[in-house]
TORVOFI-31786 format. One record per residue (C-alpha): residue number from 1; residue in one letter; x, y, z. Coordinates in Angstrom, 3 decimals. Layout:
+-----+------+----------+----------+----------+
|  nr | rest |       c1 |       c2 |       c3 |
+-----+------+----------+----------+----------+
| NUM |    A |        X |        Y |        Z |
...
+-----+------+----------+----------+----------+
END
This chain:
+-----+------+----------+----------+----------+
|  nr | rest |       c1 |       c2 |       c3 |
+-----+------+----------+----------+----------+
|   1 |    M |    0.000 |    0.000 |    0.000 |
|   2 |    A |    2.788 |    2.358 |    0.906 |
|   3 |    N |    4.665 |    1.596 |   -2.321 |
|   4 |    T |    1.516 |    2.232 |   -4.361 |
|   5 |    S |    1.099 |    5.620 |   -2.683 |
|   6 |    I |    4.682 |    6.569 |   -3.466 |
|   7 |    I |    4.416 |    5.552 |   -7.102 |
|   8 |    S |    1.281 |    7.669 |   -7.481 |
|   9 |    I |    3.294 |   10.841 |   -6.772 |
|  10 |    P |    4.325 |   12.395 |  -10.109 |
|  11 |    A |    8.060 |   12.337 |  -10.785 |
|  12 |    E |    8.193 |   16.112 |  -11.317 |
|  13 |    V |    6.701 |   16.651 |   -7.843 |
|  14 |    L |    9.233 |   14.328 |   -6.243 |
|  15 |    E |   12.022 |   16.101 |   -8.133 |
|  16 |    K |   11.052 |   19.430 |   -6.551 |
|  17 |    I |   10.847 |   17.846 |   -3.106 |
|  18 |    F |   14.168 |   16.048 |   -3.494 |
|  19 |    F |   15.879 |   19.217 |   -4.725 |
|  20 |    H |   15.303 |   20.873 |   -1.359 |
|  21 |    T |   17.206 |   18.066 |    0.375 |
|  22 |    L |   20.426 |   18.941 |   -1.457 |
|  23 |    N |   23.082 |   20.743 |    0.541 |
|  24 |    P |   23.265 |   24.338 |   -0.728 |
|  25 |    V |   26.493 |   25.500 |   -2.319 |
|  26 |    W |   25.703 |   29.199 |   -2.616 |
|  27 |    E |   22.860 |   30.565 |   -0.504 |
|  28 |    G |   23.188 |   34.160 |   -1.628 |
|  29 |    N |   22.704 |   35.767 |    1.797 |
|  30 |    Y |   26.307 |   36.589 |    2.700 |
|  31 |    H |   27.035 |   40.140 |    3.827 |
|  32 |    T |   30.254 |   42.097 |    3.768 |
|  33 |    D |   30.022 |   43.705 |    7.207 |
|  34 |    D |   32.058 |   41.093 |    9.058 |
|  35 |    F |   35.358 |   40.335 |    7.338 |
|  36 |    N |   35.822 |   36.937 |    8.961 |
|  37 |    K |   32.274 |   35.646 |    9.154 |
|  38 |    V |   32.052 |   34.337 |    5.593 |
|  39 |    F |   35.591 |   32.985 |    5.501 |
|  40 |    R |   35.029 |   31.033 |    8.723 |
|  41 |    M |   32.068 |   29.206 |    7.217 |
|  42 |    Q |   32.569 |   25.509 |    6.637 |
|  43 |    F |   31.574 |   24.253 |    3.222 |
|  44 |    D |   31.347 |   20.512 |    3.651 |
|  45 |    Q |   29.569 |   17.951 |    1.549 |
|  46 |    G |   28.180 |   16.208 |    4.656 |
|  47 |    S |   25.754 |   13.425 |    3.846 |
|  48 |    N |   24.814 |   12.623 |    0.260 |
|  49 |    P |   21.021 |   12.887 |   -0.046 |
|  50 |    R |   21.069 |   11.673 |   -3.663 |
|  51 |    K |   22.635 |    8.387 |   -2.613 |
|  52 |    S |   20.214 |    7.968 |    0.295 |
|  53 |    L |   17.164 |    8.695 |   -1.857 |
|  54 |    A |   18.315 |    6.351 |   -4.625 |
|  55 |    R |   18.586 |    3.501 |   -2.127 |
|  56 |    T |   15.050 |    3.996 |   -0.811 |
|  57 |    C |   13.208 |    2.219 |   -3.623 |
|  58 |    H |   13.375 |    1.587 |   -7.364 |
|  59 |    Y |   10.989 |    4.462 |   -8.153 |
|  60 |    F |   13.014 |    6.966 |   -6.125 |
|  61 |    R |   16.190 |    5.735 |   -7.791 |
|  62 |    K |   14.703 |    6.322 |  -11.237 |
|  63 |    V |   13.602 |    9.842 |  -10.290 |
|  64 |    V |   17.027 |   10.700 |   -8.879 |
|  65 |    L |   18.978 |    9.377 |  -11.865 |
|  66 |    T |   16.759 |   11.046 |  -14.497 |
|  67 |    S |   16.114 |   14.459 |  -12.906 |
|  68 |    P |   18.688 |   17.020 |  -14.150 |
|  69 |    S |   18.001 |   19.565 |  -11.387 |
|  70 |    L |   19.100 |   17.046 |   -8.745 |
|  71 |    W |   22.593 |   17.066 |  -10.253 |
|  72 |    T |   23.228 |   20.812 |  -10.292 |
|  73 |    R |   24.789 |   21.100 |   -6.814 |
|  74 |    H |   28.111 |   19.412 |   -6.164 |
|  75 |    H |   30.682 |   19.280 |   -3.349 |
|  76 |    I |   33.922 |   17.846 |   -4.719 |
|  77 |    R |   37.091 |   16.964 |   -2.841 |
|  78 |    T |   40.483 |   16.483 |   -4.478 |
|  79 |    S |   41.232 |   13.394 |   -2.464 |
|  80 |    G |   42.035 |    9.861 |   -3.503 |
|  81 |    R |   38.453 |    8.770 |   -2.842 |
|  82 |    V |   37.064 |   10.866 |   -5.712 |
|  83 |    R |   37.001 |    9.133 |   -9.098 |
|  84 |    S |   37.195 |   11.445 |  -12.100 |
|  85 |    G |   34.823 |    9.236 |  -14.099 |
|  86 |    L |   32.159 |    9.540 |  -11.418 |
|  87 |    V |   32.550 |   13.332 |  -11.361 |
|  88 |    D |   32.038 |   13.466 |  -15.122 |
|  89 |    T |   28.921 |   11.278 |  -14.844 |
|  90 |    M |   27.409 |   13.500 |  -12.154 |
|  91 |    F |   27.917 |   16.621 |  -14.254 |
|  92 |    R |   26.462 |   14.996 |  -17.399 |
|  93 |    R |   23.284 |   14.070 |  -15.533 |
|  94 |    S |   22.517 |   17.786 |  -15.064 |
|  95 |    G |   21.887 |   18.206 |  -18.782 |
|  96 |    D |   22.520 |   21.833 |  -19.753 |
|  97 |    L |   21.428 |   23.367 |  -16.447 |
|  98 |    S |   23.671 |   25.807 |  -14.587 |
|  99 |    L |   25.876 |   24.292 |  -11.893 |
| 100 |    Q |   26.874 |   25.203 |   -8.345 |
| 101 |    V |   30.210 |   23.670 |   -7.365 |
| 102 |    C |   32.218 |   23.705 |   -4.142 |
| 103 |    L |   35.772 |   22.428 |   -4.633 |
| 104 |    S |   37.543 |   21.409 |   -1.420 |
| 105 |    V |   41.281 |   20.929 |   -1.810 |
| 106 |    I |   42.092 |   18.542 |    1.026 |
| 107 |    P |   45.537 |   17.055 |    1.707 |
| 108 |    S |   45.390 |   13.257 |    1.675 |
| 109 |    G |   47.443 |   10.188 |    0.933 |
| 110 |    P |   51.211 |    9.651 |    1.370 |
| 111 |    K |   53.196 |   12.757 |    2.310 |
| 112 |    T |   56.568 |   13.836 |    0.959 |
| 113 |    I |   58.811 |   16.780 |    1.727 |
| 114 |    V |   59.979 |   19.014 |   -1.140 |
| 115 |    E |   62.198 |   22.021 |   -0.375 |
| 116 |    G |   61.071 |   21.960 |    3.225 |
| 117 |    R |   57.378 |   22.003 |    2.353 |
| 118 |    E |   54.855 |   19.255 |    2.719 |
| 119 |    V |   53.453 |   18.198 |   -0.663 |
| 120 |    V |   50.444 |   15.929 |   -0.898 |
| 121 |    P |   49.017 |   14.176 |   -3.940 |
| 122 |    F |   45.692 |   15.099 |   -5.459 |
| 123 |    D |   43.572 |   13.758 |   -8.292 |
| 124 |    Q |   44.544 |   16.037 |  -11.162 |
| 125 |    E |   42.052 |   14.391 |  -13.512 |
| 126 |    V |   39.191 |   15.686 |  -11.348 |
| 127 |    L |   40.326 |   19.231 |  -12.115 |
| 128 |    T |   40.485 |   18.439 |  -15.830 |
| 129 |    I |   36.887 |   17.200 |  -15.736 |
| 130 |    L |   35.843 |   20.279 |  -13.783 |
| 131 |    R |   37.372 |   22.618 |  -16.369 |
| 132 |    K |   35.332 |   20.884 |  -19.054 |
| 133 |    Y |   32.156 |   22.134 |  -17.362 |
| 134 |    F |   33.347 |   25.642 |  -16.469 |
| 135 |    H |   31.063 |   27.110 |  -19.135 |
| 136 |    R |   28.008 |   25.964 |  -17.122 |
| 137 |    I |   29.087 |   26.921 |  -13.597 |
| 138 |    H |   26.894 |   29.598 |  -11.994 |
| 139 |    A |   28.452 |   29.592 |   -8.504 |
| 140 |    F |   32.004 |   28.407 |   -7.798 |
| 141 |    I |   33.548 |   28.023 |   -4.337 |
| 142 |    M |   37.159 |   26.976 |   -3.714 |
| 143 |    I |   38.267 |   26.049 |   -0.197 |
| 144 |    F |   41.934 |   25.209 |    0.410 |
| 145 |    H |   42.374 |   23.181 |    3.592 |
| 146 |    G |   45.668 |   22.588 |    5.329 |
| 147 |    D |   48.378 |   24.971 |    6.480 |
| 148 |    H |   50.662 |   25.045 |    3.440 |
| 149 |    P |   50.278 |   27.543 |    0.576 |
| 150 |    I |   51.753 |   24.988 |   -1.809 |
| 151 |    N |   48.213 |   23.596 |   -2.177 |
| 152 |    H |   46.674 |   26.524 |   -4.017 |
| 153 |    A |   49.988 |   27.394 |   -5.697 |
| 154 |    R |   49.743 |   24.047 |   -7.523 |
| 155 |    I |   45.979 |   23.774 |   -7.943 |
| 156 |    T |   44.968 |   27.143 |   -9.387 |
| 157 |    P |   47.292 |   26.945 |  -12.441 |
| 158 |    L |   45.640 |   23.639 |  -13.308 |
| 159 |    L |   42.194 |   25.203 |  -13.118 |
| 160 |    F |   43.205 |   28.410 |  -14.895 |
| 161 |    P |   46.229 |   27.569 |  -17.094 |
| 162 |    P |   48.744 |   30.348 |  -17.825 |
| 163 |    D |   48.442 |   32.158 |  -21.169 |
| 164 |    T |   44.885 |   30.839 |  -21.491 |
| 165 |    S |   41.590 |   32.700 |  -21.218 |
| 166 |    T |   39.135 |   30.563 |  -19.259 |
| 167 |    A |   35.561 |   31.289 |  -20.339 |
| 168 |    M |   32.940 |   31.091 |  -17.591 |
| 169 |    P |   29.950 |   32.815 |  -19.254 |
| 170 |    R |   27.397 |   31.792 |  -16.601 |
| 171 |    L |   29.543 |   32.486 |  -13.542 |
| 172 |    A |   27.750 |   34.878 |  -11.188 |
| 173 |    H |   29.312 |   34.053 |   -7.799 |
| 174 |    F |   32.966 |   33.297 |   -7.053 |
| 175 |    Y |   34.310 |   32.555 |   -3.570 |
| 176 |    G |   37.811 |   31.513 |   -2.592 |
| 177 |    A |   39.326 |   30.922 |    0.842 |
| 178 |    S |   42.558 |   29.434 |    2.138 |
| 179 |    N |   43.346 |   28.319 |    5.678 |
| 180 |    Y |   46.930 |   29.442 |    5.187 |
| 181 |    I |   47.244 |   33.073 |    6.311 |
| 182 |    Y |   50.869 |   33.481 |    7.406 |
| 183 |    G |   54.221 |   33.535 |    5.698 |
| 184 |    N |   55.309 |   34.715 |    2.282 |
| 185 |    P |   52.558 |   34.721 |   -0.348 |
| 186 |    H |   52.625 |   32.276 |   -3.246 |
| 187 |    N |   51.337 |   33.982 |   -6.376 |
| 188 |    P |   51.324 |   31.377 |   -9.137 |
| 189 |    C |   51.077 |   32.362 |  -12.765 |
| 190 |    I |   47.531 |   31.714 |  -13.987 |
| 191 |    G |   45.451 |   32.733 |  -16.970 |
| 192 |    I |   42.640 |   35.228 |  -17.358 |
| 193 |    I |   39.152 |   34.355 |  -16.062 |
| 194 |    N |   36.560 |   35.723 |  -18.473 |
| 195 |    A |   33.283 |   35.953 |  -16.541 |
| 196 |    P |   31.215 |   38.843 |  -17.955 |
| 197 |    G |   28.204 |   38.052 |  -15.738 |
| 198 |    L |   30.111 |   38.001 |  -12.426 |
| 199 |    K |   28.071 |   39.605 |   -9.613 |
| 200 |    T |   29.792 |   38.382 |   -6.420 |
| 201 |    F |   33.522 |   37.991 |   -5.828 |
| 202 |    M |   34.998 |   37.108 |   -2.408 |
| 203 |    I |   38.565 |   35.997 |   -1.713 |
| 204 |    S |   40.779 |   35.667 |    1.356 |
| 205 |    S |   44.357 |   36.871 |    1.644 |
| 206 |    E |   46.425 |   34.059 |    0.109 |
| 207 |    L |   44.202 |   34.022 |   -2.983 |
| 208 |    A |   44.313 |   37.773 |   -3.609 |
| 209 |    Y |   46.177 |   37.209 |   -6.880 |
| 210 |    L |   42.936 |   35.858 |   -8.375 |
| 211 |    W |   41.552 |   39.408 |   -8.355 |
| 212 |    R |   44.044 |   40.424 |  -11.066 |
| 213 |    T |   42.896 |   37.630 |  -13.387 |
| 214 |    L |   39.346 |   38.922 |  -13.738 |
| 215 |    T |   40.046 |   41.775 |  -16.155 |
| 216 |    P |   37.740 |   42.822 |  -17.744 |
| 217 |    S |   35.106 |   40.927 |  -15.733 |
| 218 |    T |   34.978 |   43.397 |  -12.825 |
| 219 |    S |   32.692 |   46.056 |  -14.282 |
| 220 |    Q |   29.385 |   44.386 |  -13.305 |
| 221 |    I |   30.317 |   43.127 |   -9.825 |
| 222 |    L |   27.707 |   44.001 |   -7.193 |
| 223 |    V |   29.255 |   42.371 |   -4.095 |
| 224 |    L |   33.031 |   42.480 |   -3.637 |
| 225 |    K |   35.157 |   41.247 |   -0.726 |
| 226 |    L |   38.958 |   41.520 |   -0.911 |
| 227 |    V |   41.183 |   40.533 |    1.992 |
| 228 |    Y |   44.846 |   41.526 |    1.877 |
| 229 |    S |   46.446 |   40.540 |    5.174 |
| 230 |    G |   49.828 |   39.385 |    6.383 |
| 231 |    H |   52.393 |   39.931 |    3.638 |
| 232 |    T |   49.897 |   40.433 |    0.809 |
| 233 |    G |   49.378 |   44.170 |    0.622 |
| 234 |    A |   47.205 |   45.629 |   -2.105 |
| 235 |    S |   49.272 |   46.627 |   -5.124 |
| 236 |    R |   48.647 |   49.680 |   -7.282 |
| 237 |    E |   47.297 |   47.331 |   -9.950 |
| 238 |    D |   44.789 |   45.948 |   -7.456 |
| 239 |    L |   43.613 |   49.438 |   -6.552 |
| 240 |    E |   43.272 |   50.514 |  -10.173 |
| 241 |    L |   41.137 |   47.430 |  -10.832 |
| 242 |    L |   39.021 |   48.387 |   -7.847 |
| 243 |    C |   38.359 |   51.771 |   -9.458 |
| 244 |    R |   36.587 |   49.990 |  -12.318 |
| 245 |    T |   33.955 |   48.331 |  -10.127 |
| 246 |    Q |   31.587 |   51.266 |  -10.428 |
| 247 |    C |   28.461 |   49.101 |  -10.123 |
| 248 |    V |   29.426 |   47.613 |   -6.761 |
| 249 |    E |   26.730 |   47.846 |   -4.074 |
| 250 |    E |   28.507 |   46.008 |   -1.226 |
| 251 |    L |   32.254 |   46.327 |   -0.695 |
| 252 |    A |   34.562 |   44.852 |    1.953 |
| 253 |    L |   38.275 |   45.694 |    2.037 |
| 254 |    D |   40.755 |   44.288 |    4.527 |
| 255 |    W |   43.900 |   45.781 |    3.084 |
| 256 |    S |   47.273 |   47.387 |    3.561 |
| 257 |    I |   48.725 |   49.908 |    1.128 |
| 258 |    P |   52.526 |   49.804 |    1.256 |
| 259 |    D |   53.246 |   52.462 |   -1.385 |
| 260 |    L |   51.290 |   55.607 |   -2.201 |
| 261 |    T |   54.066 |   57.652 |   -3.746 |
| 262 |    S |   52.095 |   58.489 |   -6.889 |
| 263 |    S |   48.503 |   59.529 |   -7.342 |
| 264 |    L |   45.641 |   57.048 |   -7.512 |
| 265 |    S |   42.456 |   57.269 |   -9.515 |
| 266 |    Q |   39.200 |   58.336 |   -7.904 |
| 267 |    F |   36.998 |   55.558 |   -6.527 |
| 268 |    R |   33.546 |   56.581 |   -7.728 |
| 269 |    F |   31.230 |   54.048 |   -6.113 |
| 270 |    V |   28.013 |   55.760 |   -7.124 |
| 271 |    Q |   25.842 |   52.724 |   -6.292 |
| 272 |    L |   27.647 |   51.604 |   -3.128 |
| 273 |    K |   25.280 |   51.124 |   -0.193 |
| 274 |    R |   27.347 |   48.999 |    2.208 |
| 275 |    L |   31.060 |   49.420 |    2.993 |
| 276 |    A |   33.209 |   47.437 |    5.442 |
| 277 |    I |   36.863 |   48.414 |    5.602 |
| 278 |    T |   39.950 |   47.863 |    7.732 |
| 279 |    L |   42.154 |   50.935 |    8.176 |
| 280 |    Q |   45.524 |   50.581 |    9.899 |
| 281 |    S |   47.205 |   53.921 |    9.173 |
| 282 |    N |   46.566 |   57.586 |    8.590 |
| 283 |    A |   47.715 |   57.129 |    4.980 |
| 284 |    E |   45.014 |   54.530 |    4.347 |
| 285 |    C |   42.439 |   56.836 |    5.917 |
| 286 |    Q |   43.555 |   59.617 |    3.588 |
| 287 |    V |   42.904 |   57.404 |    0.576 |
| 288 |    V |   39.340 |   56.872 |    1.760 |
| 289 |    N |   38.835 |   60.508 |    2.753 |
| 290 |    E |   40.123 |   61.968 |   -0.498 |
| 291 |    L |   39.380 |   59.371 |   -3.167 |
| 292 |    F |   36.236 |   57.482 |   -2.114 |
| 293 |    H |   32.985 |   58.952 |   -3.446 |
| 294 |    T |   29.948 |   57.131 |   -2.045 |
| 295 |    P |   26.805 |   59.293 |   -2.423 |
| 296 |    Q |   24.398 |   56.416 |   -1.661 |
| 297 |    L |   26.303 |   54.800 |    1.204 |
| 298 |    K |   23.976 |   53.742 |    4.050 |
| 299 |    H |   25.901 |   51.104 |    6.043 |
| 300 |    L |   29.499 |   51.661 |    7.184 |
| 301 |    T |   31.768 |   49.326 |    9.170 |
| 302 |    I |   35.310 |   50.398 |   10.065 |
| 303 |    S |   37.839 |   48.205 |   11.890 |
| 304 |    G |   41.183 |   49.587 |   12.992 |
| 305 |    G |   43.109 |   47.088 |   15.079 |
| 306 |    Y |   43.666 |   49.837 |   17.686 |
| 307 |    L |   46.095 |   51.482 |   15.240 |
| 308 |    C |   43.572 |   53.865 |   13.744 |
| 309 |    R |   42.139 |   56.966 |   15.388 |
| 310 |    L |   38.510 |   57.785 |   14.794 |
| 311 |    S |   39.437 |   61.380 |   13.967 |
| 312 |    W |   41.475 |   60.188 |   10.979 |
| 313 |    I |   38.308 |   59.072 |    9.189 |
| 314 |    A |   36.155 |   62.053 |   10.223 |
| 315 |    P |   36.412 |   63.787 |    6.798 |
| 316 |    F |   34.856 |   60.748 |    5.136 |
| 317 |    L |   31.981 |   60.760 |    7.629 |
| 318 |    K |   31.316 |   64.423 |    6.930 |
| 319 |    K |   31.115 |   63.650 |    3.210 |
| 320 |    N |   28.377 |   61.084 |    3.899 |
| 321 |    P |   25.599 |   62.699 |    5.962 |
| 322 |    Q |   23.169 |   60.156 |    4.476 |
| 323 |    L |   24.606 |   57.287 |    6.561 |
| 324 |    R |   22.024 |   55.235 |    8.475 |
| 325 |    Q |   24.068 |   52.488 |   10.157 |
| 326 |    I |   27.623 |   52.709 |   11.561 |
| 327 |    R |   29.833 |   50.164 |   13.298 |
| 328 |    F |   33.275 |   51.083 |   14.674 |
| 329 |    S |   35.567 |   48.297 |   15.914 |
| 330 |    W |   39.084 |   48.313 |   17.385 |
| 331 |    L |   39.475 |   52.090 |   17.060 |
| 332 |    Q |   40.881 |   54.754 |   19.335 |
| 333 |    A |   38.143 |   57.266 |   20.126 |
| 334 |    Q |   39.890 |   59.993 |   22.116 |
| 335 |    E |   38.218 |   63.010 |   20.522 |
| 336 |    L |   34.827 |   64.527 |   21.225 |
| 337 |    A |   31.960 |   62.510 |   19.795 |
| 338 |    V |   30.245 |   65.739 |   18.778 |
| 339 |    D |   33.153 |   66.509 |   16.438 |
| 340 |    I |   32.691 |   63.147 |   14.744 |
| 341 |    F |   28.923 |   62.721 |   14.652 |
| 342 |    S |   27.452 |   66.232 |   14.498 |
| 343 |    C |   26.976 |   65.995 |   10.721 |
| 344 |    L |   25.278 |   62.561 |   10.839 |
| 345 |    S |   21.690 |   63.421 |   11.642 |
| 346 |    E |   20.298 |   60.433 |    9.694 |
| 347 |    V |   22.117 |   57.695 |   11.638 |
| 348 |    E |   19.677 |   55.231 |   13.216 |
| 349 |    D |   22.035 |   52.454 |   14.335 |
| 350 |    L |   25.427 |   52.944 |   16.024 |
| 351 |    T |   27.635 |   50.134 |   17.357 |
| 352 |    L |   30.878 |   50.756 |   19.262 |
| 353 |    D |   32.719 |   47.442 |   19.488 |
| 354 |    R |   36.041 |   46.846 |   21.284 |
| 355 |    N |   37.119 |   50.476 |   20.958 |
| 356 |    I |   39.245 |   52.521 |   23.349 |
| 357 |    H |   37.008 |   55.420 |   24.358 |
| 358 |    S |   37.945 |   58.469 |   26.394 |
| 359 |    D |   35.675 |   60.073 |   28.989 |
| 360 |    A |   35.499 |   63.139 |   26.755 |
| 361 |    F |   34.226 |   61.060 |   23.859 |
| 362 |    F |   31.191 |   59.822 |   25.780 |
| 363 |    S |   30.599 |   63.097 |   27.622 |
| 364 |    S |   29.909 |   64.886 |   24.357 |
| 365 |    F |   27.011 |   62.525 |   23.684 |
| 366 |    L |   25.091 |   64.677 |   26.133 |
| 367 |    D |   23.306 |   67.823 |   24.971 |
| 368 |    M |   25.303 |   70.227 |   22.850 |
| 369 |    E |   25.526 |   73.856 |   23.929 |
| 370 |    D |   22.411 |   74.800 |   21.958 |
| 371 |    G |   20.412 |   71.998 |   23.597 |
| 372 |    R |   20.373 |   69.679 |   20.575 |
| 373 |    L |   21.339 |   66.014 |   20.663 |
| 374 |    I |   23.942 |   64.586 |   18.342 |
| 375 |    L |   22.544 |   61.692 |   16.307 |
| 376 |    P |   18.943 |   62.814 |   16.978 |
| 377 |    N |   17.413 |   59.924 |   15.008 |
| 378 |    L |   19.364 |   57.200 |   16.784 |
| 379 |    K |   17.194 |   54.115 |   17.413 |
| 380 |    N |   19.806 |   51.507 |   18.343 |
| 381 |    F |   22.947 |   52.352 |   20.318 |
| 382 |    T |   25.184 |   49.395 |   21.222 |
| 383 |    I |   28.390 |   49.308 |   23.263 |
| 384 |    S |   29.928 |   45.848 |   23.174 |
| 385 |    N |   32.955 |   43.696 |   23.923 |
| 386 |    G |   34.823 |   46.253 |   25.967 |
| 387 |    S |   38.007 |   45.063 |   27.634 |
| 388 |    R |   37.944 |   47.833 |   30.211 |
| 389 |    D |   35.371 |   49.530 |   32.394 |
| 390 |    P |   33.487 |   52.086 |   30.265 |
| 391 |    A |   33.428 |   55.681 |   31.413 |
| 392 |    P |   30.802 |   56.322 |   34.134 |
| 393 |    V |   29.312 |   59.014 |   31.921 |
| 394 |    V |   27.943 |   56.202 |   29.721 |
| 395 |    V |   25.167 |   55.760 |   32.266 |
| 396 |    D |   24.342 |   59.467 |   32.005 |
| 397 |    V |   24.354 |   59.246 |   28.212 |
| 398 |    I |   21.925 |   56.329 |   28.233 |
| 399 |    R |   19.663 |   57.981 |   30.781 |
| 400 |    S |   19.598 |   61.251 |   28.834 |
| 401 |    R |   18.577 |   59.401 |   25.681 |
| 402 |    V |   15.724 |   57.372 |   27.093 |
| 403 |    N |   14.438 |   60.124 |   29.384 |
| 404 |    R |   14.347 |   62.976 |   26.873 |
| 405 |    D |   11.070 |   64.306 |   25.496 |
| 406 |    G |   10.634 |   63.392 |   21.869 |
| 407 |    I |   13.050 |   60.483 |   21.955 |
| 408 |    H |   12.121 |   57.718 |   19.530 |
| 409 |    P |    9.749 |   55.404 |   21.461 |
| 410 |    G |   11.373 |   52.281 |   20.070 |
| 411 |    M |   14.942 |   53.264 |   20.811 |
| 412 |    I |   17.119 |   50.459 |   22.198 |
| 413 |    L |   20.381 |   51.013 |   24.062 |
| 414 |    S |   22.446 |   47.857 |   24.553 |
| 415 |    V |   25.500 |   47.078 |   26.647 |
| 416 |    L |   26.844 |   43.677 |   25.605 |
| 417 |    D |   29.660 |   41.471 |   26.843 |
| 418 |    M |   31.408 |   44.120 |   28.924 |
| 419 |    S |   33.773 |   43.727 |   31.861 |
| 420 |    V |   32.573 |   46.349 |   34.336 |
| 421 |    S |   33.029 |   47.484 |   37.919 |
| 422 |    Q |   30.493 |   46.710 |   40.629 |
| 423 |    K |   29.199 |   50.298 |   40.578 |
| 424 |    M |   28.795 |   50.278 |   36.805 |
| 425 |    L |   27.007 |   46.942 |   36.932 |
| 426 |    D |   24.633 |   48.256 |   39.610 |
| 427 |    D |   23.963 |   51.407 |   37.574 |
| 428 |    L |   23.255 |   49.387 |   34.442 |
| 429 |    R |   20.873 |   47.091 |   36.294 |
| 430 |    A |   19.072 |   50.153 |   37.664 |
| 431 |    L |   18.653 |   51.485 |   34.128 |
| 432 |    V |   17.190 |   48.182 |   32.977 |
| 433 |    K |   14.747 |   48.290 |   35.871 |
| 434 |    D |   13.733 |   51.894 |   35.126 |
| 435 |    Y |   13.568 |   51.489 |   31.344 |
| 436 |    P |   12.912 |   47.801 |   30.583 |
| 437 |    D |   11.688 |   48.559 |   27.060 |
| 438 |    N |   14.670 |   50.675 |   26.066 |
| 439 |    V |   17.785 |   49.390 |   27.839 |
| 440 |    F |   19.242 |   45.936 |   27.295 |
| 441 |    V |   22.248 |   44.541 |   29.178 |
| 442 |    E |   23.683 |   41.105 |   28.385 |
| 443 |    Y |   26.786 |   39.191 |   29.472 |
| 444 |    S |   28.168 |   42.148 |   31.434 |
| 445 |    T |   30.312 |   40.778 |   34.248 |
| 446 |    L |   32.509 |   42.098 |   37.027 |
| 447 |    Y |   36.176 |   42.432 |   36.297 |
| 448 |    K |   38.698 |   41.453 |   38.948 |
| 449 |    R |   40.922 |   44.225 |   40.173 |
| 450 |    A |   44.615 |   43.425 |   40.490 |
+-----+------+----------+----------+----------+
END
């Protein structure tokens, strides 16, 4: 009876149901605000739902083997267990549909030492098969596991051979990440990637050289994430390529600029709405202040590693009074807040995360001399992850905001994951008691005095 019921379900209906059991390769909901969040994600093939479904019954097996959409998502590992013939068969079953592929380069098998580096074998034929289907790939993810850069230095030239233009006409999303983040960079010679429809491009530090292979495929990119850390500073060529991404709407830059002796082009990001950037020096801040034009920017995240002063980026803030959401992390905020925020009347969400704040900075959040508030439209104000007791005036700032006539009724002030003194903790708890709908305190604990 049960088998009869299953057989009565049309194959096209089962195909749609089965498709939703496939592990996603590209979900399309990644944001650029947190530099590390996307690159920490684990892309793993996990269980194989196609195999499980095919073993259920003969009817399910037939549906699985003859439904092209069920063969459009693939997680492939370059290990000895993967047979190139099987990879080719899986791709052929998808017909002419667009593919989503996650390639995991995983060290496996016998290990040898070459010039002091660990070299592991991989199935080169798998990469040859993969190249054969590049023209149908819509989303491509490359994850290099292991702690030796030799992996991607050998793999990427096989995928994108030197002196060869690799056509990927359907490619919309490209993501590359390497676990290796220290030591001298390995920039292998690879060919041009021709992907005119590319919309999303995200790479971590040891794969930054891939950015230079996209010419001229950068003009239509909407979401761009470039991480240059360790020894891989952004070159002038990289920056000039960045100037051409005039359609970009979300941009994340974790960079260092070692040489600015000659002039750079203007960065006219006329459609940019979300920017996340790491700034480590006054020179890098000057590039942003003087060359970045972002008339539609709404969301701004700046991280400084405690090397950057908030005042260094103030000119850029003044050029963008339309900002709605700001997050500052690892910055030194020694100046008056009124000098930084007085021009930002549209800001609704402000997060101060792991910064070093002076008493003067917070004191100026109180009324200005003419009685006005800075950031008058602020709805969410968050202070989080502080390593030291915040200035006592923070309590006065919070109280002035929630107790002022005309304050936005839905305004939320949050103090998260702070190490505070007993007095500060008592004051914060009193605020929560007085204003339970407006003040939120979480994970704030007493610090131990020496």
